[in-house]
Every structure is written in structure tokens, then in C-alpha cells.
N, C-alpha and C positions, 0 to 999 in steps of 0.2 A: 584181102588186106595184106600189105607188106609187113615184114618183120619190124621195120621202123615204126609203122603205124600201130602195130600191136604193142610195142614197147611204150609208145607215147600214150595210148589210151589206157593201158594198164597203170601207168604212172598217174595220170589224171584221176583215175578211179580211186586211188589211195588218198587223195587229198581230202581234208576235212574242211568244212565251212566254219571259219571262226566267227563267233557272234560279234555284232557291233559292241564297242566298249561300253556303251550306255546300258547294255543288257548283261554285262559281265563284270569287269573290275570296277566300273563306275556305277553299278546298279544301285548302291546305297544312296548316292547323290541323286540319281535319276528318280528314285522313290521320294526323296525329300522335295523334289521339284514337282511332285504330284503327277508324274508320268502315268499314262493309262495302261501301258503294256505290262503284262505279267507273262513272260515267255513260257514258263512251265504250265501255267493254266491254259494258255492258248494252244500249246503243243498237245496237251491232253486230249483236245478235241480232234486232233489231226493224225491219230495213229490207228492202224488196223489192229484187230484183235491179236495178231501174231507179233505185235510190237514194231512193225515196219511203218515208216512215215509215209503218209499218203501223197505228199508233195515233195518239194526239195527245200533245203534250208535257205538257199539264196533268196528264193521267192518268198518264203516265210518271213525272213527278216525285212525284205522290202515292204511287205504289207504292214509289218509292225512299225517301220519308220514312217510310212505314209500315214498311218493312224496318228502318230505324234504330230506330223505336219498339219493334218486336218484339225486337230485340237488346238494346236499353237496358233494357227491362222484364223481360227473361228469360222471355218468353212461351213456353210449351211448345206442341207441336202441329205438325201438318203443314200443307200448303198444298193448296188444291183449286180447280179451275175447272170450271164446268159451261157448256158452249157454247164449244168450242175453235176451231171452223171451221178456218182454215189454220195456227193456232198462233202468231200474232203475239204475243199477251199470254202465251200458255203458255210461249213460249221465255224470256220475262223471269221468269215465276214459277218455272220450273225452275231458272233461275240463282239465284234467291233460295233455293230449297230446298237447292241445293248449298252455298251460302254458310253456311247455318244448320245443315247436316247433317241435313236433314229429307227427306221425300218429297213430291213434287207429284203429286196424284191428278188426272188429266185425264179428264173425263166428256164423251162426245159419241157421237152415232150415227156420226159421220164420214161421213155420207151425206146430210146435210140434215135438215129437220124430219121427225118421225115423223107419219104421217097421223092416228094416234090422238090427237094433241094439237091437231089443227086443228078444234076444236069450240067451242061457246059463243062467247065473246068473239072467238076467232080463227077461227071458221068462215068458210070461203071464202078463207082466206089461201093463196096458192100455196106449194107446197113449195120452199123456198129453201135457199141455202147448200150446194148439192149438188156444187159444183166443188171438192171436197176428198176426202181419203181418209186412212185411218189411216197408210198408208205415207208419204204426203206429210208429214203432221204429224210423224211419228216422225223423218223425215230432218231436219226443221227444228228440232226440239226436242232430240233425242238421248234415249238410254235411261237415262243415269245419273241416279239418284235420281227417276225418273219411273215412275208406274204408269198406263198407258193403260187406260181402262175403256170399252169400246165397247158401245153399245146404248142402248135407250130408258130414260131416267131416270123414275121411281126404281127400275125393275126391276133395274138393275145395282148397286144399293147393297149387295146381298148379297156383292159382291166386296170390300167394305171391311171389314177386321177390326173386330170388335164394339167394342173399346175405343179405336178411333182417335179422336183429338182434333185440332182444327184451330186454327191461330192466324190464318190469313187464307183467306178464301173469296171467289172472284170468280164471280158469277152472270151469265152473258151468254147466256141461253137464249131471250130475246125473248117467248116465249109465256106465257100465264097459267098453264096447268096445270103445266108443269114448274117454273115459278118458285114457285108455291104449294107444290109438293111439296119443292122444294129448300130453301125457307126452313124448313119443318118438320124436314127431315132434318139440315141443317147447324147450325141455331141451337142445338139441344140438344147438339151435339158441339163447339161453339165454346168455347174456353177463356175465362174471364173476362178482359176486356180485348181479346179477339180482334176482328179486323176482318172485317166482312161487307159486300161491295161489290155493289150491284145496278146493273148496266149498263142504260142506257136508261130510268132512272126518270123523268127529266124531259125527254127528248129530243123527245117527241111523235111519235116514229117507231112506237112500239108501246105499246098501252094496258095490256098484261098486267103488266109489271113494277111500274108504279105502283099498280095496283089490288091486286096480290098483296101488296106490301109494306105498303101502308096498312092492309089488313085484318089482316095478320099481326101488326102492332105493337099492335093493340088489347089493352089490358091489360098490355103489356110496359113495362119501365122505360125502354127505349131510345127515341130519337127519330131522325128522319131528318136527316142532315147532307148538304146538296146539294153536289156537286162541279162546278165550272164547266169541265168538259171537254166536248168536242164531243158525247159520247154522253149527257150529262146523268146521270152516275152518281150514286148515293146511297150513303152510308156509314152504317153503325151500328157501334158498338163494344159488345160484350157487356158488360152491367152486371156489376160485380164482386160477389163474395159480401158479405153483410151484415157479416161479420167483418172489421174494418178491418185486422187484422194480415196479411191475405193481400195487401194492397196492395203492389205491387212495391217501392216506396220504403221502406216499413216493413220488409219482408223484408230489403232490402239493409242497412238500418241495424242491425237486430238481428244479421244474419249477421256483422257486423264483430266481434262478440264471439267467434266460433268460428273465424275465419279466421287467416291468418298476417299478415305485414307487408302494409300497403297503401300504395303509393307515392302521394304527394300531387301528382305531376306532372299537368298538364293537367286539373285539376279532378276527379281520381278520388276525392277526399275531400269533394266539395261537399255530399254528403248528410249529413255530420256537422258542417259548419261553420256557425256562426251569424254574428253581426255581427263586424266588425273585421278582415276579411281583404281583401287586394287581389285583383287579377285573377290567376287561375292561370297559371303559367308552365311551361315544359317540364322544369324541375327540381323544382318544388314550388310553394309559395305563401308570400308574405310576410304576416305580421300587420302591420297599420298602426294607429297611434293608441294610446290608453291601455289598451284591453282587446280581446283576441281570444277569441271564444267557440267552444268545442267542445262539441257536444251528444252525449252518449252514451246509448245505448238498451239496455235489458235486457228479456228476456221477462217478462211479468207474473208476479209472485210469486217471481221469482228474485232475492232480495236476498242478495248475496254481496259480499265484499271484492273490489274491482277494482283491478288494477294497470295503469296506462297506461305503455307504453314508447314513447318518441318519439325519432326521429332529427331533431335540431334544431340550429340554429346562430343566431347573432345578428350584426348588423353592428358592426364595431369601427372606431372613428375613428383609432386609432393602435396601434402594437405593445403599448403598456402600458395600453390601454383595458380596462375591465371593465364588463360589462353584467349586471344582475340582473333576473330575471323571476320574479315570484311566481305560484304556481299555487294558485288558490283555488276553493272550492265554497261557495256560499251565504255569501260573505263571509268564510269561514274559511280561513286560510292552511294549505295542506297541505304545501308544500315551496317552496323557492326554488332556482331553477337559476342557476348562475353561469357566465358565459362570459368566457374570456380568450383571448389569442393562443395560449397553450400548450394550452388545451383549449376549442376553440370547437365545431366540429361534432362531435357525439358522441351516443351513446345516453344518454338521461336518463329517469328513472323518477319517477312520482308514484303513491302508493298512496292509495286512497280506502276507509277502513274501512266495514264494513257499516252501522254506526249512522249514519255521515255520509250514505251513499247513501240510507238509509231516510228520513232527515229532509229531504233535498234533492230526492228523486225525486217526480215527478208522473206521472199516467197520461195518456198521449197515444196515441190510436188503438189502445188495447189493449196498449200497452207502457209500461214504466217509463222515464222519461227524466230526466236531470239534466245541468246545464250546468257545465262546467269553464271558468274564466276564467284566461287567461294575462295577467298585468299587468306589463308592463315598467316598471321604476322610472325609466327614461329611454328616449327614442326617438332615432333618428338620421336626419338628413336628409342624404343624400349631396351634394345641391346646396349646402346651408348649409355643409358641410365643404369645399366646393370640389373634390369628387371627380368629379362629373358633373352632368347636368341633372335627375336624379331628385330631386324635392322632396317625396317621400312621407315621412311620419314613421314610419320602419321600426322594428318591434319584434322579434318572434320569427319566425324562418324555419323553416317546417315542411317536412321532406323526406319523412317516412313515419311511420306509427305502427301500433301494434297493441295490443290489450287482452289481458291475461293474468289468468286466475283460477286458483284451486286446481283440481287435476285433477278432483275430485268435482263442483265447480261447473261446470267446462267440460262434463263429461259430462251434467249436468242441463240445461245450456243447449242442447246438441245434441238431447237428447231432446225438449225443449220445441219446438224448431224442426222436429222431425220428420225 
């Protein structure tokens, strides 16, 4: 190694891995949004007795962020790891499984490489990773929500129920043959949007993972996303079905039709809000400016009268102040909501006739959508009124909402959503 190389690697070795901001300076807000990750709790499972970390922080944070995406998008499926060794990553994945109410399938010989895999590209490779055992890993990982599968892969796949699906799979088997077989087995069982992580793809420690993944992806929609962890992991996310309505965001939007009240606190309604809204707060969200847009979604071909029920209020400058907010669709006034000191925060209703929905709706990703505009006839600046330093032009305050349709329409909506 040259002197320049030594200087460069010594400099790299001094760098620390900064945590994602959601787990550091924004962690209080993250917890208020009911995030599942607790970094200290997860790290506690991933340290050796001497206090050294079993993995590396870049990969640790990637797994934590992937857990958040799985929860956010409502991905079904269990978790799997092939190549467990002493259980450092497996302990973390088992914790994820428990948080999600899933099962972690852990595949390994728990005795090191199988001689049958030391052929071709890996011929002559010494049998490694023998300083472990199933008993050792079980003690480190725990039994709750875990299925230990001991033996040579893929011969052990018969122990997996036929209809099992996975949302996250971590492949750390080093050798070409088990990696090739694992990609074939897990890819077809990975849910759309699911994560498949190939350890050592670009580490230059093992040639098998890179060759196996590159060959496997020929003709597939997915591409390699390299991860800058010490092991050079690569990530692919399973391509979603060609039907856009299966996209998690569209499902969430349409599902608002059949659910109950949805609180607007902490951005819970962000999937339905268009322009004209401020930053979400822990009580709900302020509309700002002259127009606040709400985008409503219906299953395709479900044209029905829709009733919007909203828990709302408006800022009042004085006890005798009155605020008016027009509710419009395609420029047509549907109703006007009146806010006074005697009746400010309250349940208010806007009904959208079937004909109006039909004329206003457009098709977006396989769904019908139409935009409701809330138009305050006047806005209120707390700073201008001398109340505080908030100089936003506040209009309507949204606390919660729900959609209501006739019982037969609701039943048809649920049928459409499956």
C-alpha cells in the first residue's frame, strides 16, 4: 500500500457515522409520529460483550430506515436471513419481526460452510465461520417470533410454509451457489416493494454475491442500489405490480373512504392534502392563504354521492369576530361554513352530489380523484393582530375528517378494495 493510500484509509477510519436526523435531533417528533425504531434498544442487541459493535452503523441505520418504510407502506410478509453466523444481524431482524408482529426465519448450517458449496468459483475456499452453533445463536437472538432453520440451503426450504411471503430478506451467505439459489427462492416470495439485501456485493471479499446478483437481475425490472456500509451491501426493492392501484399510497388514499375518523395531527392526512396547508402540528394542521386543497379518491367506477364530515375551527380576532369559509368543487360553491365564538370548533358537513363528482373527477393511477377547495373569505395573521409572532395568513384549521356515503355505496367501496 502506498503512503497516499495509507493516509487516505487512515482518514476514512476516523470518520464517524452520523445518525439519520429522525433518530437524533428530530427524534422527539419521530416518536410523536409513532415511529417503531428505538436505536438504543436495537443497538443493545448488537454489541459484543467487550462493547464493540457486531456490524457497522451505516448498515444498522439502513435496516432501521427500511423498517420504517415497511411499516409506512403496510408491506405484508415475514423477515428472513440466510447466513446467520453468530446472530449479530439476526438479533436486530428478530427485533423488527416482533415490532411488526411477524416471524423471522433464520437459515444457516450453524456449523460453517457446507463442503458441497465449495465448488466452481469458490473451489479451494477453506471452511469458515465454524465458531458458532445453533445454541449460541438461539441464546443471543431469543425464540420469540423466530424460526431457526438448520442445514444446507436450499435443501431446508421445505421447512418454510408454501404460502410464506417476505417483506425483507438479508442474504449473507458469501458463496456463489447458495446466493444463486437464495435469489431464486426469495425473490418470488418477496412482496411488491419488499427489500432484498445482498451482503458483500461490492466488498471485494467474496466474488460470489456480485456475480450471482448481476446474473439474476438479467431481464428483471429491478436494479442494484449500492449501500456504503463496510460490507458493500446491495439493495433491490421488488418491483410493484403493473396495476397502479396496488401502490401503498393509492391504497391508503382510497381506504380513507371506508375508514372512520382520521386525525390530522402530525401529518396523518398528508396523503390527501394538496396545496395551501402549513406544517403539520401535534393537534392537526392550519390552512394558510386564500385556498386550501383536499384531494379525495374513489375506486374507479364508484360514482356516488359523498359526504365529507370535518372537525374544524377558524382563528377569531375577537369575541364578536365571524369567519366564513366557502367549500367549492371545480369552482362551484357547495356550502359555506360559518365560525363564531359561540360555535367555532365543531363538526361541519359538505355534501358532493354524484353529478358534481362525475363532472369534477379525473382518473389518477387507476382511481377517481377530485379536489375540494376550502376558500376563507378572510385570513387572520396573529402577528398583525398583536397576538403573537406568528405571521402566517391562517384560514381553516383541520383537526380530523372522514368520508361518509350511503350504506350500499360503502359496501360497494369495500368490495372494490377487496
